[in-house]
N, C-alpha and C positions, 0 to 999 in steps of 0.2 A: 401179610395182609395189608392192602392199601387202606389209608384212612378215608373217612367220609369226604373230607375236603379234596383229597386226591382224585377220588372217583368223580366228584362233582366237576372238578377242573377238567378231567379227561372227557367227560360227557359234553361239557360246554365247548371244548375245542373241537370235538367230533361234530357236534351240531353246527358249529360255525363253518367247518369245512364242507359239510354236506349241503349247506344252503347257499354256498357261494354262487352257484348257478342261478339263483333267484335274483341276484343283484347285478344289474347291467348299467350301461351308460345312461339308460333312460329311467333309472331308478328301480325299485323293487318290482319283480314280476308279481302281478296281482294273483292272489290265491283265494279261491272261493271255497269255503268249507260248508258242506251240506250234510247235516246230521240226518240220521234215519228216524224211524218212528219213535215218538216220545222224546226226541232231541238227544243231545249228548251232555251228560252231567259234568260236574267239575273234575271227576277222576278220569274221564274218557280221554283217549289220546287226541281226539279232535280238539278238545278244549285246550290241552297242553300245547298243541301245535299252533293254535290260533294266538296264544300268548307269546310263542317263540318266534314265529315267522313274521318278519316285517312285510307289510303289504297284504296280510291275511285278514279276511273278514268272514263273518258267518252269514249265511243266507237268512233273510228276514221272511218268516212264514207265519201265517196266522193260526195254523192248526197242524201241530206236529203229530197228532194222534190218529187222524183219519187218512187212510191210504187211498187218496184220490189222485191218480196219476196225472190227469189233466191239470189240476190245480198245482201240484208239485212241479210239473214240467214248466208251467208258465212262470212260477216263482224263480226257477233256475234261469229261464230265458230273460226275465226282467233284470236279474242281478248281473248276468253276463253283459247285457246290453249297456248298462251304465258303467261298466269297467273301462278305464282308459286304454287298456291293452287286453289282448286275449288272455284270460286267466287260466291257471291250472285249477281244475275242479276236483276237490277231494270229497268223495261221497262214501257213505257207509249204509249198509243194509238196503232198505227200501229206496233210499235216496239215489242209489246207483241207477235204478230204473228211470227215474226222472232225469238224471244227468245224461243217460244214454239217449233218451227220447229227445231231450233238448239238442244234443249234438246232431241227431239225425234230422232235426228240423232246421239245421243251419246255424245254430248259435255259435258265435265266434269263440271257440274254446281252444286253448293252446294244447292241453292234454288232460286226460282223465285218469284219476287214480280211484279205482272202484274196489272198495274193501268189503269183503263178506256180502256180496250182492244178494238181494232177495230173489226168490224164484217167481218169475211172472205168473206161472201157472197157479201158484198159491193164492194169488190175488185176482184170478180170473181175467188177466190182461191178455188181450189178443197178441199172440206171439209174433204175428206179422208186424206189429208196431215196433217190436224189439229187434227186427232183423234188417233194418234199413242201413244204408251207408252212413258212417259216423263223420267222416271227414277230418278226423284228428287221431293222433297216436294216443296210447294209453296202456295202463297196466291193471290187470285184475288180480287182486290178492284174495285167495280163498283158503279155507281151512278143511282139513280132511274129515272133520266131524262137526261141521257147522249144522246146527239143527234147522236152519232156514234154507239151506241149499245143498243138495248132495254134490259131492266132488265131481262126479261124472257130468252132471249138468253144468257145473261151473266151467268145466273144460269146454263143454259144447257151446256155451254162451261166449266165452272168450274167443273161441274160433269163429263164431258167427260175427263177432264184432271186430275180428282181426286184431285183437289186443294180446299182448304178452300175458301169460298166466304164471303167477308165482303161488306156490302151495306151501302152507304151513301145516305141520303135522299136529293134530290134536289141539288146535287153538280155539276151539269153540266158535263163537260168533265174532272173535277178534275185537273184543270190547273190554271195558274195565273189569267186568265180572269174570272174564276168562284170563285175567292177568295182564291185559294190555293197557297200562296206564300211560306214561309218557311215550313209550315205544319209539325211542330214538332211532332204531334201525330203519323204521318205516320212512324216515325223512329222506333216506337215500333215493327212494322212488320218486319223490318230488323233484329232487335234483336232476334225475334223469329226464324228466319231462319238461323242465324249465330251459331257459336259454333264449337265443334270438329266434324270432318268428320263422326264419327260413332255415334254421339249423337242422330240423328233422325233415326227412322226406315224407311224402304222404304215405299212409298205411298201404302195405302191399296186399291187395285183395287176392292175389294168386298164391299167397303163402300157404303152406300146409297147415292143417289143424293144429292149434296150440296144444302142447303137451305139458303135463305137470312137471315142475322143476323146482329147484331150491327147497327140496323137502328137508324139514328140520325135525 
C-alpha cells in the first residue's frame, strides 16, 4: 500500500500534467468557475480547482439562491467580457444553463465544461432559449442518477448543444455530497478544452446525436 505522501505526490504530478494545456506563451488560460444554486462550499470540487488552477477565478454574483436565468446569464457575460482571453467556463448545476445562454448570446468563451446541468423544464425556462447555436466546443458531464436531470434528457441537451457527453454511473449530482471533493480526474476535461484559440475547430452542427460514454 502506498503512503499518504506517495499518493499526494502522484496526484500533484497528475494534476500538473493535466493542466499543462492551460499554460501557454501568453500565460495561463483564464478559467471562470460558475457555481450552481447556493454556491460551492469548501469541500466542492469547484473550490478545489479554483485553488489549484493558475488563472482561475470565481464568478461574482449577488444572489446564489434565486434561479433567475437573466441575472445569472448577465453575470457570466460580464465576467467573460473582462477576461483578457476567452476563458474556459466551468459550470455546475443551474449555472450550466446560464453558461449556455451566455455562449448563445455571443460571449467570447473558449470552451464549456457543464457538470450535472439542471433541467430547464424544472425552472420553467423557455426551451427555445436553450437551443441556440453556442459557437464554442464543450463537454457535458452527467450522472446516471442525478436527481436534477434524467440521463436521457442530459443526452438530449448535449446533442442539442453539439457537445460531447460523458456519463458517470451513480454519481448523484456530482458534488461533495455524492463523493466528488477534489475530483482530480475531472481536470482532464479542462485540459481538453484549453489551448490556443485556433486549436479546436468550430462545433460540427451536422454531427449525430451525442451518446452516453465513459460509463463508470
